[in-house]
Z-matrix of the N, CA and C atoms (Angstrom, degrees):
N
C 1 1.446
C 2 1.523 1 110.82
N 3 1.325 2 115.81 1 -33.31
C 4 1.450 3 120.39 2 -178.73
C 5 1.529 4 110.86 3 -66.35
N 6 1.337 5 117.84 4 -40.19
C 7 1.460 6 121.06 5 178.68
C 8 1.522 7 110.97 6 -65.49
N 9 1.321 8 116.45 7 -39.06
C 10 1.456 9 120.74 8 178.63
C 11 1.522 10 110.69 9 -62.97
N 12 1.322 11 116.68 10 -41.92
C 13 1.460 12 120.65 11 179.60
C 14 1.525 13 110.61 12 -64.76
N 15 1.330 14 117.30 13 -38.82
C 16 1.459 15 120.26 14 178.03
C 17 1.524 16 111.14 15 -64.69
N 18 1.334 17 116.60 16 -41.29
C 19 1.463 18 120.03 17 178.63
C 20 1.520 19 110.97 18 -63.47
N 21 1.314 20 116.73 19 -42.11
C 22 1.456 21 120.88 20 179.25
C 23 1.518 22 110.40 21 -63.15
N 24 1.323 23 117.07 22 -42.47
C 25 1.460 24 120.56 23 179.76
C 26 1.526 25 111.57 24 -66.05
N 27 1.309 26 117.40 25 -38.60
C 28 1.466 27 120.39 26 178.38
C 29 1.524 28 110.11 27 -65.93
N 30 1.323 29 117.75 28 -44.54
C 31 1.459 30 120.73 29 179.02
C 32 1.527 31 111.37 30 -64.60
N 33 1.325 32 116.99 31 -40.38
C 34 1.461 33 120.12 32 177.87
C 35 1.526 34 110.52 33 -65.15
N 36 1.313 35 117.10 34 -39.72
C 37 1.464 36 120.06 35 177.56
C 38 1.517 37 111.74 36 -64.19
N 39 1.331 38 117.11 37 -40.58
C 40 1.465 39 120.54 38 177.94
C 41 1.526 40 110.75 39 -64.39
N 42 1.321 41 116.90 40 -39.65
C 43 1.461 42 120.77 41 178.26
C 44 1.517 43 111.27 42 -64.66
N 45 1.321 44 116.95 43 -44.44
C 46 1.461 45 120.94 44 179.12
C 47 1.525 46 110.40 45 -63.26
N 48 1.327 47 117.52 46 -41.83
C 49 1.455 48 121.11 47 178.51
C 50 1.527 49 111.26 48 -63.39
N 51 1.319 50 116.90 49 -42.28
C 52 1.463 51 120.47 50 178.61
C 53 1.520 52 111.11 51 -62.74
N 54 1.316 53 116.75 52 -44.72
C 55 1.467 54 119.72 53 179.44
C 56 1.518 55 111.62 54 -67.47
N 57 1.324 56 117.30 55 -34.80
C 58 1.462 57 120.19 56 178.83
C 59 1.519 58 110.97 57 -66.75
N 60 1.323 59 116.65 58 -38.37
C 61 1.460 60 119.83 59 178.63
C 62 1.523 61 111.73 60 -73.05
N 63 1.316 62 117.34 61 -25.85
C 64 1.463 63 121.15 62 -179.75
C 65 1.525 64 112.33 63 -89.66
N 66 1.330 65 118.70 64 -2.26
C 67 1.461 66 122.31 65 -176.81
C 68 1.525 67 113.17 66 -57.34
N 69 1.342 68 120.87 67 -41.34
C 70 1.471 69 118.69 68 178.67
C 71 1.526 70 113.18 69 -59.52
N 72 1.317 71 117.45 70 -32.49
C 73 1.465 72 119.48 71 178.52
C 74 1.525 73 110.88 72 -69.61
N 75 1.327 74 116.72 73 -35.39
C 76 1.457 75 120.09 74 179.05
C 77 1.519 76 111.98 75 -75.85
N 78 1.335 77 117.66 76 -20.15
C 79 1.454 78 121.43 77 -176.51
C 80 1.519 79 112.69 78 -82.22
N 81 1.317 80 118.57 79 -7.24
C 82 1.456 81 121.17 80 -179.18
C 83 1.522 82 109.45 81 -63.84
N 84 1.320 83 116.12 82 133.22
C 85 1.464 84 121.14 83 -178.37
C 86 1.511 85 111.86 84 -79.88
N 87 1.319 86 116.02 85 160.90
C 88 1.461 87 120.49 86 177.60
C 89 1.522 88 108.66 87 -90.59
N 90 1.319 89 118.63 88 142.78
C 91 1.462 90 120.89 89 179.37
C 92 1.529 91 110.54 90 -71.44
N 93 1.318 92 115.68 91 149.02
C 94 1.465 93 121.04 92 178.50
C 95 1.523 94 110.52 93 -73.69
N 96 1.338 95 115.84 94 162.56
C 97 1.460 96 120.35 95 -179.48
C 98 1.525 97 110.60 96 -68.56
N 99 1.344 98 118.15 97 -31.10
C 100 1.456 99 121.28 98 -178.20
C 101 1.531 100 110.94 99 -104.03
N 102 1.291 101 116.33 100 32.12
C 103 1.461 102 120.54 101 -177.64
C 104 1.524 103 110.44 102 -74.24
N 105 1.311 104 117.47 103 150.72
C 106 1.459 105 120.10 104 178.04
C 107 1.532 106 111.51 105 -67.74
N 108 1.324 107 116.09 106 172.00
C 109 1.460 108 121.03 107 -175.01
C 110 1.517 109 112.80 108 -64.70
N 111 1.319 110 118.91 109 -21.11
C 112 1.453 111 122.52 110 -179.67
C 113 1.520 112 113.43 111 -69.52
N 114 1.316 113 117.56 112 -13.74
C 115 1.468 114 120.63 113 -178.69
C 116 1.524 115 112.07 114 -69.31
N 117 1.324 116 118.48 115 -27.10
C 118 1.465 117 119.38 116 179.28
C 119 1.524 118 110.28 117 -64.83
N 120 1.320 119 117.29 118 -32.22
C 121 1.468 120 120.74 119 177.56
C 122 1.528 121 110.41 120 -65.41
N 123 1.322 122 116.47 121 -39.48
C 124 1.468 123 119.80 122 177.75
C 125 1.519 124 110.44 123 -66.19
N 126 1.322 125 116.64 124 -35.61
C 127 1.465 126 119.94 125 178.38
C 128 1.522 127 110.56 126 -65.68
N 129 1.339 128 117.66 127 -39.84
C 130 1.462 129 121.27 128 177.29
C 131 1.520 130 110.55 129 -63.94
N 132 1.336 131 117.28 130 -39.48
C 133 1.459 132 120.57 131 177.78
C 134 1.518 133 110.66 132 -62.33
N 135 1.328 134 116.19 133 -35.96
C 136 1.458 135 120.40 134 178.96
C 137 1.530 136 110.98 135 -65.71
N 138 1.317 137 117.04 136 -41.36
C 139 1.465 138 118.73 137 179.41
C 140 1.522 139 111.11 138 -69.10
N 141 1.313 140 117.23 139 -33.36
C 142 1.466 141 119.49 140 176.50
C 143 1.521 142 109.77 141 -64.35
N 144 1.315 143 116.90 142 -41.25
C 145 1.463 144 120.69 143 177.74
C 146 1.519 145 112.03 144 -63.79
N 147 1.322 146 116.28 145 -41.03
C 148 1.462 147 119.43 146 178.40
C 149 1.525 148 111.18 147 -66.38
N 150 1.334 149 116.73 148 -36.77
C 151 1.462 150 119.53 149 176.41
C 152 1.526 151 110.29 150 -63.76
N 153 1.322 152 116.27 151 -40.10
C 154 1.465 153 120.03 152 179.89
C 155 1.521 154 111.12 153 -64.41
N 156 1.322 155 116.62 154 -41.92
C 157 1.468 156 120.01 155 178.45
C 158 1.524 157 110.38 156 -64.81
N 159 1.337 158 116.55 157 -44.76
C 160 1.468 159 120.16 158 179.16
C 161 1.530 160 111.15 159 -62.62
N 162 1.330 161 116.35 160 -39.76
C 163 1.461 162 119.87 161 179.21
C 164 1.519 163 110.90 162 -65.16
N 165 1.327 164 116.27 163 -42.56
C 166 1.465 165 119.58 164 178.88
C 167 1.516 166 112.45 165 -62.77
N 168 1.312 167 116.38 166 -42.44
C 169 1.464 168 119.90 167 179.48
C 170 1.533 169 110.26 168 -66.68
N 171 1.337 170 117.06 169 -41.70
C 172 1.469 171 120.35 170 -178.75
C 173 1.527 172 111.47 171 -64.37
N 174 1.330 173 116.85 172 -45.39
C 175 1.460 174 119.32 173 179.65
C 176 1.529 175 110.08 174 -67.56
N 177 1.321 176 116.93 175 -37.02
C 178 1.464 177 120.16 176 178.06
C 179 1.517 178 112.67 177 -62.43
N 180 1.320 179 116.17 178 -44.01
C 181 1.469 180 119.71 179 178.87
C 182 1.532 181 110.50 180 -66.02
N 183 1.334 182 116.82 181 -41.74
C 184 1.471 183 119.64 182 179.40
C 185 1.522 184 110.97 183 -64.21
N 186 1.326 185 116.63 184 -43.19
C 187 1.465 186 119.66 185 -179.40
C 188 1.526 187 111.21 186 -68.05
N 189 1.327 188 116.93 187 -39.54
C 190 1.470 189 119.52 188 178.79
C 191 1.524 190 110.90 189 -65.71
N 192 1.314 191 116.49 190 -43.19
C 193 1.464 192 119.46 191 177.83
C 194 1.514 193 112.16 192 -63.13
N 195 1.331 194 115.99 193 -41.86
C 196 1.453 195 119.66 194 177.58
C 197 1.517 196 112.44 195 -64.78
N 198 1.335 197 116.34 196 -39.38
C 199 1.468 198 119.90 197 179.15
C 200 1.523 199 111.24 198 -64.86
N 201 1.317 200 116.67 199 -41.30
C 202 1.462 201 119.83 200 177.92
C 203 1.528 202 110.28 201 -64.77
N 204 1.322 203 116.56 202 -44.05
C 205 1.467 204 120.30 203 178.63
C 206 1.516 205 112.44 204 -62.22
N 207 1.328 206 116.57 205 -42.53
C 208 1.467 207 119.52 206 179.18
C 209 1.528 208 111.43 207 -66.78
N 210 1.316 209 115.99 208 -38.80
C 211 1.463 210 119.34 209 178.11
C 212 1.516 211 112.18 210 -63.75
N 213 1.324 212 116.35 211 -43.99
C 214 1.465 213 119.45 212 178.72
C 215 1.528 214 111.64 213 -65.71
N 216 1.321 215 116.64 214 -40.78
C 217 1.459 216 119.89 215 179.87
C 218 1.527 217 111.24 216 -64.48
N 219 1.323 218 115.86 217 -41.70
C 220 1.461 219 119.54 218 178.91
C 221 1.522 220 111.03 219 -65.60
N 222 1.320 221 116.52 220 -41.86
C 223 1.467 222 119.89 221 179.40
C 224 1.525 223 111.47 222 -62.94
N 225 1.312 224 116.27 223 -44.94
C 226 1.468 225 119.44 224 -178.96
C 227 1.528 226 111.83 225 -67.83
N 228 1.331 227 116.82 226 -36.32
C 229 1.460 228 118.18 227 178.57
C 230 1.525 229 110.98 228 -68.95
N 231 1.330 230 116.72 229 -36.27
C 232 1.464 231 119.71 230 176.68
C 233 1.524 232 110.66 231 -64.46
N 234 1.322 233 117.12 232 -41.72
C 235 1.468 234 120.53 233 176.21
C 236 1.525 235 110.73 234 -61.87
N 237 1.325 236 116.29 235 -41.38
C 238 1.454 237 120.44 236 -178.87
C 239 1.529 238 111.45 237 -65.34
N 240 1.327 239 116.14 238 -42.39
C 241 1.469 240 119.64 239 178.86
C 242 1.526 241 110.27 240 -66.35
N 243 1.343 242 116.77 241 -36.07
C 244 1.466 243 119.73 242 179.22
C 245 1.530 244 111.22 243 -66.91
N 246 1.326 245 117.28 244 -33.12
C 247 1.466 246 120.30 245 -179.97
C 248 1.528 247 112.22 246 -78.68
N 249 1.337 248 116.05 247 -39.13
C 250 1.464 249 120.71 248 -178.71
C 251 1.526 250 109.45 249 -132.25
N 252 1.312 251 117.52 250 84.92
C 253 1.473 252 120.09 251 -177.95
C 254 1.529 253 113.49 252 -62.33
N 255 1.321 254 117.76 253 -26.04
C 256 1.461 255 119.83 254 -179.14
C 257 1.531 256 112.45 255 -70.60
N 258 1.327 257 118.42 256 -18.38
C 259 1.466 258 122.28 257 179.83
C 260 1.529 259 111.89 258 -96.80
N 261 1.322 260 116.64 259 19.72
C 262 1.472 261 120.39 260 -174.55
C 263 1.528 262 112.29 261 -60.81
N 264 1.302 263 117.91 262 -41.91
C 265 1.467 264 120.96 263 -178.19
C 266 1.519 265 113.16 264 -62.63
N 267 1.320 266 116.14 265 -45.29
C 268 1.466 267 119.92 266 179.81
C 269 1.529 268 111.29 267 -67.58
N 270 1.336 269 116.12 268 -40.42
C 271 1.471 270 119.74 269 -179.92
C 272 1.520 271 109.83 270 -65.08
N 273 1.331 272 116.88 271 -43.95
C 274 1.459 273 120.63 272 -179.01
C 275 1.530 274 110.80 273 -63.72
N 276 1.321 275 117.79 274 -41.16
C 277 1.466 276 121.03 275 178.88
C 278 1.525 277 110.96 276 -62.79
N 279 1.315 278 116.01 277 -45.12
C 280 1.464 279 120.28 278 178.94
C 281 1.523 280 111.20 279 -65.25
N 282 1.327 281 116.58 280 -38.76
C 283 1.466 282 120.45 281 177.97
C 284 1.521 283 110.57 282 -61.95
N 285 1.310 284 117.34 283 -47.43
C 286 1.469 285 120.30 284 -178.84
C 287 1.530 286 111.34 285 -62.63
N 288 1.315 287 116.97 286 -40.01
C 289 1.459 288 120.29 287 177.74
C 290 1.530 289 110.77 288 -63.09
N 291 1.329 290 116.77 289 -43.10
C 292 1.459 291 120.59 290 177.40
C 293 1.513 292 112.79 291 -64.13
N 294 1.334 293 117.33 292 -41.00
C 295 1.464 294 120.69 293 178.60
C 296 1.528 295 111.40 294 -64.76
N 297 1.318 296 116.26 295 -36.05
C 298 1.470 297 119.58 296 177.07
C 299 1.524 298 110.37 297 -63.96
N 300 1.320 299 117.49 298 -42.65
C 301 1.470 300 120.04 299 178.67
C 302 1.525 301 111.51 300 -64.47
N 303 1.315 302 117.62 301 -39.83
C 304 1.465 303 120.53 302 178.65
C 305 1.531 304 109.96 303 -64.19
N 306 1.320 305 116.28 304 -44.96
C 307 1.469 306 120.22 305 179.97
C 308 1.524 307 111.03 306 -64.73
N 309 1.325 308 117.15 307 -35.16
C 310 1.459 309 120.49 308 177.30
C 311 1.522 310 111.11 309 -63.60
N 312 1.313 311 117.53 310 -39.25
C 313 1.467 312 120.28 311 177.72
C 314 1.527 313 110.90 312 -63.96
N 315 1.318 314 117.32 313 -37.64
C 316 1.468 315 120.28 314 178.16
C 317 1.524 316 110.37 315 -67.42
N 318 1.326 317 117.34 316 -39.70
C 319 1.465 318 120.35 317 178.65
C 320 1.521 319 110.45 318 -66.21
N 321 1.324 320 118.01 319 -37.96
C 322 1.465 321 120.35 320 175.62
C 323 1.530 322 110.70 321 -61.77
N 324 1.323 323 117.61 322 -39.98
C 325 1.464 324 120.53 323 177.10
C 326 1.525 325 110.34 324 -62.19
N 327 1.323 326 116.68 325 -40.29
C 328 1.465 327 120.34 326 177.85
C 329 1.526 328 110.75 327 -63.57
N 330 1.325 329 117.93 328 -40.84
C 331 1.460 330 120.76 329 178.12
C 332 1.529 331 111.65 330 -64.45
N 333 1.316 332 116.86 331 -39.92
C 334 1.459 333 120.28 332 177.28
C 335 1.528 334 110.92 333 -62.51
N 336 1.320 335 116.00 334 -41.09
C 337 1.461 336 120.36 335 179.11
C 338 1.528 337 110.55 336 -64.90
N 339 1.324 338 117.05 337 -41.08
C 340 1.464 339 119.58 338 177.74
C 341 1.534 340 110.72 339 -62.90
N 342 1.332 341 116.53 340 -39.46
C 343 1.464 342 119.67 341 176.42
C 344 1.520 343 111.27 342 -64.09
N 345 1.318 344 117.14 343 -39.92
C 346 1.468 345 120.02 344 178.35
C 347 1.514 346 110.54 345 -61.74
N 348 1.318 347 116.85 346 -43.49
C 349 1.462 348 120.04 347 -176.58
C 350 1.535 349 111.49 348 -67.77
N 351 1.318 350 117.50 349 -46.06
C 352 1.456 351 119.95 350 -171.26
C 353 1.518 352 115.05 351 -94.58
N 354 1.320 353 118.94 352 -21.23
C 355 1.468 354 120.12 353 -176.89
C 356 1.526 355 111.71 354 -100.16
N 357 1.304 356 117.93 355 -43.97
C 358 1.477 357 120.14 356 -176.88
C 359 1.504 358 112.09 357 -79.81
């Protein structure tokens, strides 16, 4: 139960931190109905800021997930090599292949974020 409570507290802290960092984007005011033509430029700036926040969160989640996956894979491969030292070559090859796939997923997330920023 203690581990579950720690996980909940960590997730709640991450959520609070994310919302605190995104507060300036939420604080942007809405333009009036009779606003001058220059207000559309401010609205575009607001969407650019929201895209930047979304991109940062997306890359952060992808990098964190990849880091956790790489850490677990490395730990398990080290345990495997410690149990069966004669299988070190096969374990290392499989580990490297898995790490490449994890890194590829992170790079795909980065490409998606770049598309969001420059295309949308």
